[in-house]
Every structure is written in structure tokens, then in C-alpha cells.
C-alpha positions in Angstrom: 156.9 101.1 47.5 160.2 100.6 45.7 159.9 101.3 41.9 161.9 99.1 39.6 163.2 100.1 36.2 161.0 97.5 34.5 157.9 95.7 35.7 159.8 92.5 35.3 163.6 92.2 35.4 163.7 90.2 32.2 162.2 91.9 29.2 162.1 90.8 25.5 165.5 91.5 24.1 167.1 92.0 20.7 170.3 90.0 19.9 173.6 91.8 20.1 176.4 90.3 18.0 180.0 91.3 19.0 182.6 90.0 16.6 186.2 90.9 15.8 185.1 91.0 12.2 182.7 93.9 12.9 185.4 96.4 11.9 189.1 96.3 11.2 190.6 95.1 14.5 193.1 97.2 16.3 196.5 95.7 17.4 196.1 93.3 20.3 193.4 90.9 21.5 189.8 91.2 20.5 187.4 92.2 23.2 186.4 90.0 26.0 182.7 89.0 25.7 181.7 85.3 25.7 182.8 83.0 22.9 179.4 82.0 21.5 179.3 80.2 18.1 176.7 81.2 15.6 174.2 78.6 14.6 175.4 78.4 11.1 178.8 78.7 9.4 177.4 79.6 6.0 176.8 83.3 6.7 178.4 86.0 4.6 181.7 87.4 6.0 181.0 89.7 8.9 177.6 88.2 9.7 176.3 85.4 11.7 173.1 83.4 11.9 171.6 83.4 15.4 169.4 80.5 16.4 166.5 82.5 17.7 166.5 85.7 15.7 167.3 87.3 12.3 170.9 87.0 11.1 173.4 89.6 12.2 173.6 92.6 9.9 176.2 92.9 7.2 178.2 96.1 7.3 177.3 98.9 7.0 173.9 97.9 8.4 173.7 97.7 12.2 170.3 96.1 12.7 168.1 93.5 11.1 164.5 92.8 12.0 162.0 90.0 11.2 158.2 89.8 10.9 158.0 88.4 14.4 159.3 91.5 16.0 162.8 90.1 16.6 166.0 92.1 15.9 169.7 91.5 15.8 172.0 94.4 16.3 175.7 94.5 15.3 178.2 96.1 17.7 181.0 97.8 15.7 184.6 97.4 16.7 186.6 100.7 16.8 190.3 101.3 16.7 190.5 104.2 19.1 188.6 104.7 22.4 185.7 107.2 22.3 186.0 110.4 24.2 183.0 110.2 26.5 181.7 113.8 26.4 178.2 113.3 25.2 178.8 115.3 21.9 178.7 112.4 19.4 181.0 114.4 17.1 183.5 111.6 16.2 183.7 110.5 12.6 182.4 107.0 13.6 178.9 108.5 14.1 178.9 109.7 10.5 180.3 106.4 9.1 178.1 104.0 11.2 174.3 104.4 11.0 172.3 104.4 14.2 169.7 101.8 15.0 166.3 103.3 15.6 162.6 102.8 14.8 161.7 102.4 18.4 158.3 100.8 19.2 155.9 102.3 21.6 154.8 100.5 24.8 152.8 103.4 26.3 150.4 105.0 25.5 149.7 103.1 22.2 151.3 99.7 22.4 152.9 98.6 19.1 152.9 102.1 17.4 156.0 103.7 16.2 157.5 106.1 18.8 156.7 109.7 18.1 160.2 111.0 19.0 163.1 109.5 17.1 165.9 107.7 18.9 169.2 106.6 17.2 171.4 104.2 19.1 174.9 102.9 18.6 177.0 100.0 20.2 180.7 100.1 19.7 183.6 98.2 21.5 187.3 98.0 21.7 189.6 95.7 23.7 188.6 97.3 27.0 185.2 98.8 26.8 181.6 98.5 25.5 180.3 101.9 24.3 176.7 102.8 24.2 175.5 106.0 22.5 172.2 107.6 21.6 170.8 110.6 20.0 167.4 111.4 21.5 165.4 113.7 19.2 162.7 115.8 20.8 160.4 118.4 19.3 159.9 120.3 22.6 163.0 120.5 24.8 161.4 123.3 26.7 159.0 120.7 28.2 161.7 118.3 29.4 161.5 117.0 33.0 165.1 117.1 34.4 165.4 117.1 38.2 167.6 114.1 39.2 171.4 114.0 39.3 171.9 111.7 42.3 173.5 108.3 41.7 171.1 105.3 41.8 168.1 107.4 42.7 164.7 106.1 41.8 163.4 109.5 40.8 165.3 109.3 37.5 162.3 107.4 36.3 160.3 110.6 36.5 162.7 112.4 34.2 163.4 112.2 30.5 165.7 109.1 30.4 167.3 106.4 28.4 168.3 102.9 29.6 170.0 99.8 28.2 169.6 96.2 29.4 172.4 93.7 28.6 171.9 90.0 28.8 175.6 89.1 28.6 175.0 85.3 28.8 172.0 85.4 26.4 170.2 83.1 28.8 167.1 85.4 29.2 167.5 85.1 33.0 170.4 87.3 34.1 171.9 90.7 33.1 172.6 94.3 33.8 170.8 97.6 33.4 172.2 101.1 32.9 170.2 104.3 32.9 170.8 108.0 32.5 169.0 111.3 31.8 169.8 114.6 30.0 171.7 115.7 33.2 174.1 112.7 33.0 172.8 110.9 36.1 174.0 107.3 36.7 171.8 104.4 37.7 172.8 100.7 37.4 171.2 97.4 38.5 171.8 93.7 38.1 169.0 91.2 37.6 169.0 87.4 38.1 166.6 84.5 37.6 164.3 86.7 35.5 162.6 88.5 38.3 165.2 89.4 41.0 166.5 92.9 40.7 169.5 94.0 42.7 169.3 97.8 43.0 172.3 97.8 45.3 174.6 96.5 42.6 177.3 99.0 41.6 180.0 98.9 39.1 182.5 101.1 37.3 181.2 102.9 34.2 181.1 106.3 32.7 178.3 108.4 31.1 178.0 111.9 29.7 175.0 113.7 28.3 174.9 116.5 25.8 172.4 118.8 23.9 171.9 119.5 20.3 169.3 121.6 18.5 167.0 118.7 18.0 167.2 117.0 21.4 169.8 115.4 23.7 172.6 112.9 23.4 174.3 110.3 25.6 177.6 108.3 25.6 178.4 105.5 28.0 181.6 103.5 28.4 181.2 100.2 30.3 184.5 98.3 30.9 184.3 94.7 30.0 185.8 94.0 33.4 182.7 95.5 35.0 180.5 92.8 33.5 180.3 89.0 33.6 180.2 87.0 30.4 181.5 83.8 28.9 185.2 83.9 28.0 186.7 85.9 25.1 186.1 86.1 21.4 182.9 86.5 19.4 179.8 87.1 21.6 176.1 86.8 21.3 174.3 88.9 24.0 170.8 90.1 24.5 170.1 93.9 24.4 167.3 96.3 24.5 167.0 100.1 24.8 164.2 102.0 26.5 163.4 105.7 25.9 161.0 107.5 28.2 159.7 110.9 27.1 158.3 112.0 30.4 156.7 115.2 29.3 154.3 113.2 27.1 154.3 110.0 29.2 155.6 108.0 26.3 157.7 104.8 26.7 159.3 103.0 23.7 161.8 100.2 23.1 164.2 99.2 20.4 162.1 95.9 20.1 158.5 95.6 21.0 157.8 95.1 24.7 154.2 94.4 25.7 152.5 96.4 28.5 152.5 93.3 30.6 156.2 93.9 31.2 
């Protein structure tokens, strides 16, 4: 039986806000995601009100949450491309806080994850950058066996994945997954339930180690994705962390076991 990354292709997502105001813009055009207007024009500078979630965070904050479990995450524009080496040693990781507080799906739905995960979303005129610091109290127990591209066995390793709903339509999107060895796995999903595991695109990922766990950096070119036009964007996003040695699965926003 073919195992998919999620029980359903579409999962509950946080809102990702990409705006040229997210940080001082570099020379040239702003990034290329869809031009999606916020629901209100009365927000504070650098923020936006989104019609179905909390308002976008005001810098330096990168995430806001509401009492319904919704979240809005702010992607931060950077002036220089990240060096994709998995080290997370650039100054931007000091200046920009990570988004964390993952919520467990398994084994205790709704509890806070027992292992901390910090995530970042950056962008420039060419790429979307995804980064994470995955804390782990027992690295000696890690399950790390899979390095082959697009192999289903990555699900049986320690792994981190990100889902992007680039049209914010809750029906279509893209999925990127890796592990502490830096394996690559990508998929596209359409019409909520159809997963295309044969979809491949150009992207880059590197994993690293630190005393408290493992790290990951991804660079996904905007040209590798589909979205609406150019300018400010509202996308859907969620992160999933699987700590395989303790059979724990958690997400940035709450995802019921039914998914």
C-alpha cells in the first residue's frame, strides 16, 4: 500500500503573509507570489488583516494565534540570499525570532509537543527559504536510514515537512519533506485529496547538527511554484515534525487525528 505524507492531501493550515514591507526591500522587484489584498486597509504598517485568521504579525513578531487555533505567520524579506548549508549561523536567525509552539497530533492530540521546533520563512526576489531548528533531548535515539530522493521510507525517519497552499484556496498546494540526512521528497496535491507523488521540481535542502538537535534549510525558487501574479501574497502553510524514536507527530497549528 502506498503511504502518503498526510492521511488527506489538504490539512488545516496557518496563513502565511508575504509582503515587500516585511523587511527593507532589496534593489529590484519584490518577490513573485500572488497579489492578494488583505481584508482591511486599516492595519498597522507592516501588518495585514486576513479574512479568516488572526492579523499578520507586526515586526519583530513572526506569528500570531487566536483562541480558535488559527495562526498567521509573517515571511521576512531578506536582502541577501541565504547560504543553504543547514548551519543556521547567519545573523538573520538572531534578529528574527522563530515560530514554534508546535501542537501534538500523536500520541496526545492537542498537547504541546515534547520536543521544541523553531521555524523561519524568509524570501527574496528569487526564492522562498524555509528553515527549522529541531530540538531533541536524545539524538542517540534518532532513526536515520533514508537518503534516496522521493522515497516513502523517509516517513519512518526523524523528519520535517512543510505544506504550502500558494493560492490559499484550501484545495491545491505543494509539500516538501526532509530528514537529518538531508533527503528530498516533494509532492503536489490538488482538489483536496489527490496527491501527485510523481511531481518533481527544483529545490535545495541541507541538514545540519547542533548540540541540542538538528537543523534544516530549504531554498524553493518561486519559479518552481504556481501562484497568483506578483506582489503581496497570502498563502496557507503548515509544518509537521515527526520524532520517530518516540512516535510523536506535531504541527505548527492543530491538526486532528482524523487527518
